[in-house]
MIMI-589479 format. One line per 5 residues: number of its first residue (from 1); their letters; for each residue x, y, z negated of C-alpha. Coordinates in nm, 3 decimals, m for minus. Layout:
N
NUM	a	X,Y,Z ~ ... $
***
This chain:
231
1	xxxxx	0.904,m0.367,1.542 ~ 1.185,m0.475,1.774 ~ 1.526,m0.539,1.616 ~ 1.827,m0.582,1.844 ~ 2.175,m0.672,1.720 $
6	xxxxx	2.421,m0.570,1.989 ~ 2.766,m0.440,2.073 ~ 2.685,m0.094,2.194 ~ 2.791,0.267,2.237 ~ 2.561,0.568,2.227 $
11	xxxxx	2.547,0.935,2.328 ~ 2.309,1.199,2.190 ~ 2.260,1.526,2.378 ~ 2.025,1.821,2.328 ~ 2.025,2.054,2.029 $
16	xxxxx	2.347,1.877,1.925 ~ 2.594,1.641,2.087 ~ 2.721,1.324,1.922 ~ 2.892,1.004,2.031 ~ 2.908,0.656,1.880 $
21	xxxxx	3.198,0.446,2.013 ~ 3.160,0.078,2.093 ~ 3.074,m0.137,1.787 ~ 2.825,m0.397,1.669 ~ 2.507,m0.233,1.538 $
26	xxxxx	2.141,m0.297,1.461 ~ 1.898,m0.109,1.686 ~ 1.542,m0.068,1.559 ~ 1.259,0.024,1.797 ~ 0.947,0.103,1.595 $
31	xxxxx	0.583,0.098,1.699 ~ 0.562,0.477,1.662 ~ 0.827,0.510,1.935 ~ 1.124,0.599,1.715 ~ 1.462,0.440,1.788 $
36	xxxxx	1.730,0.409,1.518 ~ 2.088,0.280,1.525 ~ 2.223,0.129,1.203 ~ 2.564,0.004,1.094 ~ 2.631,m0.250,0.820 $
41	xxxxx	2.679,0.027,0.566 ~ 2.570,0.380,0.484 ~ 2.269,0.266,0.283 ~ 1.933,0.336,0.452 ~ 2.045,0.620,0.681 $
46	xxxxx	2.082,0.547,1.054 ~ 2.396,0.657,1.238 ~ 2.177,0.818,1.501 ~ 1.810,0.817,1.592 ~ 1.530,0.965,1.800 $
51	xxxxx	1.202,1.058,1.637 ~ 0.865,1.041,1.816 ~ 0.712,1.153,2.039 ~ 0.960,0.999,2.280 ~ 0.977,0.746,2.561 $
56	xxxxx	1.232,0.471,2.621 ~ 1.337,0.339,2.961 ~ 1.578,0.059,3.048 ~ 1.803,0.134,3.346 ~ 2.057,m0.065,3.542 $
61	xxxxx	2.411,0.048,3.457 ~ 2.618,0.236,3.713 ~ 2.902,0.038,3.879 ~ 3.161,0.223,3.671 ~ 2.973,0.129,3.355 $
66	xxxxx	2.950,m0.235,3.468 ~ 3.329,m0.238,3.497 ~ 3.344,m0.128,3.132 ~ 3.122,m0.420,3.032 ~ 2.785,m0.243,3.007 $
71	xxxxx	2.496,m0.482,3.081 ~ 2.194,m0.263,2.994 ~ 2.132,0.110,2.947 ~ 1.852,0.242,2.725 ~ 1.751,0.605,2.773 $
76	xxxxx	1.533,0.756,2.499 ~ 1.394,1.099,2.590 ~ 1.208,1.327,2.348 ~ 0.882,1.449,2.500 ~ 0.890,1.799,2.348 $
81	xxxxx	1.257,1.890,2.380 ~ 1.571,1.820,2.582 ~ 1.699,1.578,2.315 ~ 1.815,1.254,2.475 ~ 1.969,0.935,2.334 $
86	xxxxx	2.151,0.699,2.573 ~ 2.256,0.355,2.450 ~ 2.502,0.142,2.647 ~ 2.454,m0.224,2.558 ~ 2.759,m0.445,2.615 $
91	xxxxx	2.640,m0.765,2.452 ~ 2.307,m0.853,2.291 ~ 2.359,m1.092,2.000 ~ 1.997,m1.106,1.882 ~ 1.666,m0.963,2.006 $
96	xxxxx	1.351,m1.020,1.798 ~ 1.008,m0.859,1.768 ~ 0.773,m0.866,1.470 ~ 0.423,m0.723,1.421 ~ 0.434,m0.549,1.081 $
101	xxxxx	0.079,m0.409,1.080 ~ m0.034,m0.097,0.895 ~ 0.177,m0.020,0.592 ~ m0.010,0.106,0.281 ~ 0.273,0.350,0.211 $
106	xxxxx	0.493,0.404,m0.090 ~ 0.326,0.373,m0.430 ~ 0.491,0.639,m0.643 ~ 0.552,0.624,m1.013 ~ 0.728,0.818,m1.285 $
111	xxxxx	0.828,1.177,m1.224 ~ 0.736,1.179,m0.854 ~ 0.379,1.066,m0.921 ~ 0.349,1.320,m1.203 ~ 0.475,1.596,m0.973 $
116	xxxxx	0.197,1.511,m0.732 ~ m0.062,1.523,m1.010 ~ 0.072,1.853,m1.144 ~ 0.087,2.023,m0.804 ~ m0.269,1.912,m0.728 $
121	xxxxx	m0.378,2.078,m1.053 ~ m0.160,2.386,m0.989 ~ m0.221,2.414,m0.616 ~ m0.178,2.792,m0.640 ~ 0.198,2.720,m0.640 $
126	xxxxx	0.163,2.660,m0.265 ~ 0.055,3.024,m0.227 ~ m0.233,3.257,m0.304 ~ m0.567,3.130,m0.182 ~ m0.469,2.765,m0.142 $
131	xxxxx	m0.728,2.505,m0.241 ~ m0.697,2.130,m0.287 ~ m0.876,1.901,m0.043 ~ m0.751,1.572,m0.187 ~ m0.451,1.377,m0.306 $
136	xxxxx	m0.321,1.075,m0.109 ~ m0.483,1.171,0.221 ~ m0.455,0.854,0.430 ~ m0.312,0.852,0.781 ~ m0.246,0.558,1.013 $
141	xxxxx	0.110,0.530,0.882 ~ 0.053,0.600,0.513 ~ m0.082,0.860,0.271 ~ 0.016,1.227,0.266 ~ 0.073,1.330,m0.095 $
146	xxxxx	m0.156,1.635,m0.085 ~ m0.390,1.782,0.173 ~ m0.481,2.144,0.102 ~ m0.627,2.448,0.277 ~ m0.457,2.788,0.282 $
151	xxxxx	m0.631,3.125,0.239 ~ m0.740,3.121,0.604 ~ m0.884,2.769,0.578 ~ m0.603,2.604,0.780 ~ m0.493,2.253,0.678 $
156	xxxxx	m0.166,2.209,0.489 ~ 0.004,1.870,0.440 ~ 0.241,1.843,0.143 ~ 0.508,1.577,0.095 ~ 0.652,1.559,m0.259 $
161	xxxxx	0.992,1.421,m0.361 ~ 1.209,1.440,m0.668 ~ 1.510,1.494,m0.443 ~ 1.438,1.630,m0.097 ~ 1.654,1.471,0.171 $
166	xxxxx	1.640,1.436,0.549 ~ 1.438,1.113,0.539 ~ 1.161,1.295,0.351 ~ 1.148,1.563,0.620 ~ 1.129,1.291,0.886 $
171	xxxxx	0.844,1.126,0.695 ~ 0.647,1.451,0.677 ~ 0.719,1.518,1.047 ~ 0.558,1.185,1.140 ~ 0.252,1.265,0.928 $
176	xxxxx	0.217,1.609,1.090 ~ 0.244,1.466,1.441 ~ m0.045,1.230,1.368 ~ m0.260,1.480,1.180 ~ m0.225,1.742,1.452 $
181	xxxxx	m0.389,1.499,1.694 ~ m0.708,1.519,1.486 ~ m0.922,1.807,1.617 ~ m1.096,1.831,1.279 ~ m0.762,1.907,1.108 $
186	xxxxx	m0.542,2.074,1.366 ~ m0.349,2.291,1.337 ~ m0.180,2.138,1.032 ~ 0.130,2.297,0.878 ~ 0.371,2.119,0.645 $
191	xxxxx	0.521,2.190,0.305 ~ 0.818,1.986,0.180 ~ 0.812,2.012,m0.201 ~ 1.081,1.878,m0.433 ~ 1.273,1.950,m0.750 $
196	xxxxx	1.589,1.973,m0.541 ~ 1.620,2.009,m0.163 ~ 1.947,1.921,0.010 ~ 2.082,2.193,0.244 ~ 2.068,1.964,0.548 $
201	xxxxx	1.706,1.875,0.472 ~ 1.615,2.243,0.437 ~ 1.775,2.328,0.773 ~ 1.592,2.040,0.946 ~ 1.259,2.132,0.782 $
206	xxxxx	1.282,2.499,0.875 ~ 1.384,2.406,1.231 ~ 1.059,2.208,1.257 ~ 0.843,2.483,1.109 ~ 0.805,2.307,0.773 $
211	xxxxx	0.807,2.527,0.463 ~ 1.022,2.422,0.166 ~ 0.902,2.460,m0.193 ~ 1.114,2.401,m0.503 ~ 0.920,2.255,m0.796 $
216	xxxxx	1.003,2.334,m1.159 ~ 0.895,2.009,m1.324 ~ 0.943,2.130,m1.681 ~ 0.762,2.457,m1.609 ~ 0.473,2.272,m1.446 $
221	xxxxx	0.452,2.035,m1.742 ~ 0.448,2.334,m1.977 ~ 0.156,2.485,m1.789 ~ m0.024,2.151,m1.815 ~ 0.040,2.125,m2.190 $
226	xxxxx	m0.080,2.481,m2.257 ~ m0.405,2.411,m2.077 ~ m0.491,2.134,m2.324 ~ m0.445,2.346,m2.638 ~ m0.731,2.505,m2.832 $
231	x	m0.506,2.776,m2.985 $
***
């Protein structure tokens, strides 16, 4: 991972247009190709970002930009759409790279882990004819919560959250991009399952062809409890 602390401005064009005025920010360039701009606030969410697959080029600034103090221009272009992120760097304060290696992924506990267990046991909630392949299907960037097959035999990757937000959709998107490169799995569709799904996350998921599924935790637990009773 490359982490650059710099005074910069940024422009995003494509399906939406957005602009970040000049300020000091952290820019993260990950091994999967994603580029994220962070401020010193706003919790874990970046101010703007580009998800893979994308390419990044460094260009010399135009004379007019040089007059404004721009020293470097990064252009990040998505490979499957017209989305484009341009970053004007005015001053680089720090530029470091670190090899993080393969991450084992998030180890879930509590309600989220139980939701995964319950949905694996009640895989019919995904739709008629769905069958479980396995829980915690490992990819190069971490485990997918559930891998299933639909009634036609096509692969389905399921990401489970207690609260479904945009970062969960991004996580499932990365898994799907990797899994669809595997000829033994492709085509793989995605299901984003949660007790609650934020409207913005639902819009992003549906835009990417990912199906959303609301989970009734108490109802699923009730079905589990009934199955253990003799009478």
